[in-house]
C-alpha positions in Angstrom: 17.2 -18.5 3.5 17.9 -19.1 7.1 14.8 -19.3 9.3 15.9 -16.4 11.5 16.2 -14.1 8.4 12.9 -15.3 7.1 11.2 -14.3 10.4 12.9 -10.9 10.3 11.5 -10.3 6.8 8.1 -11.6 7.7 7.6 -9.6 11.0 9.8 -6.5 10.9 8.6 -4.7 7.7 4.9 -5.0 8.5 5.5 -3.8 12.1 7.7 -0.9 10.8 5.3 0.2 8.1 2.4 -0.1 10.4 4.1 2.0 13.1 5.1 4.7 10.6 1.6 4.9 9.1 -0.1 5.3 12.4 1.4 8.8 12.1 0.1 9.3 8.5 -1.7 12.7 8.3 -5.3 12.5 7.0 -5.8 14.8 4.1 -9.1 16.0 2.8 -10.1 18.4 0.1 -9.1 21.1 -0.3 -5.9 19.1 -0.4 -3.5 22.0 -0.4 -4.6 23.2 3.1 -4.8 19.6 4.3 -1.2 18.7 3.5 0.7 22.1 3.6 1.2 22.1 7.4 3.0 18.7 7.4 4.2 18.5 3.8 7.8 17.6 4.8 6.6 14.7 7.0 4.1 13.7 4.3 6.9 13.4 1.6 9.3 11.7 4.0 6.7 9.1 5.1 5.9 8.3 1.5 9.6 8.0 0.6 9.9 5.5 3.5 6.7 3.7 2.2 8.3 3.4 -1.2 10.7 0.9 0.4 8.2 -0.4 3.1 5.4 -1.5 0.9 7.5 -3.7 -1.3 9.0 -5.2 1.9 5.6 -6.1 3.3 4.7 -7.6 -0.1 7.9 -9.7 0.2 6.8 -10.7 3.7 3.4 -11.9 2.3 5.3 -13.8 -0.4 7.5 -15.5 2.2 4.4 -16.7 4.1 3.7 -19.3 1.5 7.2 -19.8 0.0 7.8 -23.5 -0.5 4.1 -24.5 -0.4 3.1 -25.9 -3.8 -0.7 -25.8 -3.6 -2.7 -23.7 -6.1 -3.9 -21.3 -3.3 -0.3 -20.7 -2.2 0.7 -20.0 -5.8 -2.2 -17.5 -6.0 -1.0 -15.9 -2.8 2.5 -15.4 -4.1 1.3 -14.2 -7.5 -1.0 -11.6 -5.8 1.8 -10.5 -3.6 4.0 -10.1 -6.7 1.3 -7.9 -8.3 0.8 -5.9 -5.1 4.5 -4.9 -4.8 4.9 -2.7 -7.9 1.3 -1.5 -8.2 0.9 -0.4 -4.6 4.4 1.1 -4.5 3.5 3.0 -7.6 0.2 4.2 -6.1 1.9 5.4 -2.9 4.6 7.2 -4.8 2.1 8.9 -7.1 -0.3 9.8 -4.4 2.1 10.6 -1.5 5.3 11.8 -3.1 3.7 13.4 -6.1 1.0 15.2 -4.1 3.6 16.4 -1.6 5.9 17.8 -4.3 2.9 19.5 -5.9 1.9 21.1 -2.5 5.5 22.4 -2.1 5.4 23.9 -5.6 2.0 25.5 -5.1 3.2 27.0 -1.7 5.8 29.1 -3.7 3.0 30.8 -5.8 1.3 34.0 -5.0 -2.2 33.7 -3.4 -3.9 34.5 -6.7 -1.9 31.9 -8.6 -2.4 29.4 -5.8 -6.2 29.8 -6.0 -6.0 29.0 -9.7 -3.8 25.9 -9.2 -5.4 24.3 -6.1 -8.2 22.7 -8.1 -5.6 21.0 -10.3 -4.0 19.5 -7.2 -7.4 18.2 -6.1 -8.0 16.8 -9.7 -4.6 15.0 -9.5 -5.5 13.5 -6.1 -8.8 12.1 -7.6 -7.4 11.1 -11.0 -8.6 7.8 -12.4 -5.0 6.4 -12.7 -4.2 7.0 -9.1 -7.6 5.6 -7.9 -7.1 2.6 -10.2 -3.6 1.8 -8.9 -5.0 2.0 -5.3 -7.9 -0.3 -6.1 -5.8 -2.9 -8.0 -3.0 -2.8 -5.4 -5.5 -3.2 -2.5 -7.3 -6.1 -4.2 -4.0 -7.8 -4.8 -3.0 -7.4 -1.2 -6.4 -8.8 0.0 -6.1 -11.8 -2.3 -2.5 -12.4 -1.2 -3.3 -12.5 2.5 -6.6 -14.3 2.3 -5.0 -17.0 0.1 -2.1 -17.2 2.4 -4.5 -17.8 5.3 -6.1 -20.6 3.4 -2.8 -22.1 2.3 -1.5 -22.1 5.9 -4.6 -23.8 7.3 -4.7 -27.4 8.3 -6.0 -29.4 5.3 -9.2 -30.6 7.0 -10.3 -27.0 7.8 -9.1 -25.5 4.5 -12.5 -25.6 2.9 -14.0 -23.7 5.8 -11.3 -21.1 5.8 -11.4 -20.9 2.0 -15.2 -20.2 2.2 -14.7 -17.5 4.8 -11.9 -16.0 2.7 -14.2 -15.8 -0.3 -17.0 -14.2 1.7 -14.6 -11.7 3.2 -13.2 -10.9 -0.2 -16.6 -10.4 -1.8 
């Protein structure tokens, strides 16, 4: 891959995803009321993230591409785990919740009151929380290991120790 293209993949996706997610609405329970007023942006943002998160995972992968140390291999492996897991989490949480809010908004107030707790249960489901946790841990390992792999050899033990402490 040409160097200029590698730099584009390393810098542009994280900047783009970061800029988009600065505008991410904060949703709290009751979830229906928290998302309803910006549900179209909510769904659109998570559709964009469906492409964005794999691209930032690829950027993390590229950071250590070509480095053959165990910690660089760990970084690339963790980035490869992050990509599908976190994209799955964001699709389930963001797109799924947005679609459910749109469906609930078509119901009568009585029906809505009966269904809103289901929406909150979906939001807090073990599967969604587990994908968030696994994806976030993989991302943290990918970036901390990349930092260690990219450090000058004589300081690597220090950076590695700091990385382990930060991870824990």
